C-alpha positions as CSV (number, residue, x, y, z in Angstrom):
1,M,117.4,96.6,129.8
2,A,114.5,98.4,128.3
3,I,112.6,96.9,125.1
4,E,110.3,99.0,122.7
5,V,107.8,97.1,120.4
6,K,106.4,98.8,117.3
7,V,104.3,97.6,114.5
8,W,104.6,98.6,110.9
9,R,101.3,98.7,109.3
10,D,99.9,99.5,105.8
11,G,100.1,103.1,104.8
12,R,102.3,104.1,107.8
13,P,106.0,105.1,107.5
14,D,108.7,102.7,109.0
15,P,108.6,103.2,112.8
16,E,112.2,102.8,113.6
17,I,113.0,106.6,113.9
18,E,110.0,106.9,116.1
19,G,110.9,103.8,118.2
20,L,114.5,105.0,118.7
21,V,113.3,108.1,120.0
22,Q,110.8,106.5,122.3
23,I,113.3,103.9,123.6
24,E,115.8,106.6,124.3
25,R,113.4,108.4,126.5
26,Y,112.9,105.2,128.5
27,L,116.6,104.5,128.6
28,Q,117.5,108.0,130.0
29,R,114.5,107.9,132.5
30,L,115.7,104.5,133.8
31,N,119.5,105.5,133.8
32,L,120.1,102.8,131.4
33,A,122.9,102.3,128.7
34,E,121.4,99.8,126.4
35,G,117.9,98.6,125.0
36,F,116.0,96.6,122.1
37,L,113.7,98.1,119.6
38,V,111.6,95.4,118.0
39,I,109.7,96.0,114.9
40,F,107.0,93.6,113.4
41,D,106.4,94.4,109.9
42,Q,102.6,93.7,109.5
43,R,102.1,95.3,105.9
44,T,100.3,93.3,103.3
45,T,103.3,93.9,101.1
46,A,105.8,92.7,103.6
47,P,108.3,90.1,102.4
48,E,107.9,86.4,103.8
49,W,108.6,86.1,107.4
50,E,112.0,84.3,106.7
51,E,113.2,87.4,104.5
52,R,112.1,90.0,106.8
53,M,113.4,88.5,110.1
54,H,116.7,90.0,111.0
55,S,118.5,92.0,113.8
56,S,121.2,94.6,113.6
57,K,124.8,93.1,114.2
58,A,125.9,96.1,116.0
59,A,123.9,98.6,118.3
60,T,122.7,101.7,116.8
61,A,123.7,104.7,119.0
62,T,121.0,107.0,120.1
63,A,121.6,110.8,120.1
64,S,122.8,110.5,123.8
65,G,125.2,107.7,123.0
66,R,123.1,104.9,124.4
67,S,123.1,101.5,122.5
68,V,120.0,100.0,120.9
69,W,119.7,96.7,119.2
70,V,117.0,97.0,116.3
71,M,115.3,93.6,115.6
72,R,112.9,93.2,112.8
73,G,110.4,90.5,112.0
């Protein structure tokens, strides 16, 4: 299992796409079928912690068909 962590900061786009590309490279290199992408929203306009904390119910498939669970907080 591989884990990639991203931080969403003010003035920057949502890092999900960049994170999925990066975790896919890790999974390919390690010959793994699944992993996690964790995104921490640190923007000053971010919703309250309870509102922004969630995870995907089903894994997102990468371009090569690997499964990545996206968790946000």
